[in-house]
N, C-alpha and C positions, 0 to 999 in steps of 0.2 A: 504494501500498499504505499510505504514511504515513496520507494523510488517512483511509481505512478504519479503521486503527487510532485515530485521533485522535476522530473521529466515535464506536465505540463507545467509546471514554473517557468522552467528552463526557455522550454518553447516558446513560452503566452512572454517572456521577455526578450525574446528573440526578435520575435514576431512584431512583436512593440516598437522596439529598436529599429527595424528596418522601415516600418512607417516612420514613425521621429523623421528617422532620416530623410526618409524620400518627401514626405510634407515640407520638411525646412528645406530643403533642395527646392523644391519647385516654389516656396514661397520667395527664398531669395532670388528664384530664376525671375520671377513675374515682377519681385520688386525691379532688380535690376534694367529690366525691359521697360517697365514703366517713366525710369529715371532718363532713358535713353530718349523715347519717346520725348519726355519733359526738353530735353536738351536743344532737338531736334525742333520742335515748338519754339523754343526761343530764339535758334536760328533762323528759323522761317520766320517769324515777328521782325528780325531785325532788318533782312533783307526786304522783309515786304516795305517796311518803315523806309531803308536806302533807295528803292524802287521807286516811291511815290515820291520821296523826296528830289530825287532826279527827274522824274516828268514834270514836278511841278515847276522845279527848276528852267525846265525846256517851257513849258506854257508862261512862267513870267517872262520868260525873255522874250516870248513869241510876242507877249500883249503889249509889254513895249518898246519894242521893235515897229509892232501896228500904231501904237499912239505917236512914237516921232516920226514913223512915215507918213502919217495924215496932217503932220504939222502942228501937233500938238506939244505944248512943252509938259515938264513931268511937275510942275506944280499944280496944288488945288486938287481939283477932282479925278483927273487924272492918276496922281500919288496916293489919293486915299483908295481909288479901286485895286490898283496893282499892290499897296498896304494889305485891305483886306483880302484880296485873293492869295497873297502869300501868307496872312495868320489862318485859313478857310484850307488850305494846303496842308499848313504845319499840324493843327490840330487834325487832319486825317492821317496823318504819318502818324502821328502820338498814338491816337484812338486803334491804329493798325496792330501797333507794335503792344498795346495794353491788352488787347484782347487774345494774342498767341501769347502772352506774360500769362494771364490769369490760365491759361489751357495747362502751360507747361506748371504753372504751381499745383493745380490740380490734379494732374499726375504724381506729381511727387508725392503730395497728401497721401495720394491712395497708393505709394511704393511704401511711404511710413508706416502707415497701414495694416500694408498688407505683412510687413515685417516683423511688426509687435503682434500682430494676430496669429503666425508662427512659432515666437514665441511663449506666448498664450497657452498655445494650443499645447507647446510640448510640455509645459509647467502642469498643465492639467491632465496631459497623458500621463506624463512619471507620477503624479501625484497619486492616478486611479488603478498606476501599474501598483503602486508599492502596495495599495489599499486589497486590491485582487490577491496580490502575493500574500500579504500576512494573513487574509483570510483564508487558505489554503493549509496552515498550518499543520504540516507534515511530520512534526512529533507528539500530534496528539490525535488519541487512534479517537476512531467516528462510533457513535453511538449506534 
């Protein structure tokens, strides 16, 4: 009877250990993948902002050239129009980057959550494993 209980306990320990290791490895893989996605999202946001600013600069140059070609001086309302357009372009570029940054932050939070959940799952599994092993009590005779 004692050897059967010991064999069951050993088998349970091994299978639980393997499951815990697999779960931890999967959680780490998922969190690393989310962190990579967050890094990509940040880079995409920066690139999108750069492209929008570059496009805005081209449009601003075209507007300025059109005003000068038409004989309008860069004083008064034409300057106000150029400044307003530049402000709007800047705001659009900032919002583009903000959106990507927020997406990246969400992925980073999810990665941290999965990593923490993995640790908590391991701790709770270890705790229940200890309870199960203690309940086998191979040294006590069954009634």
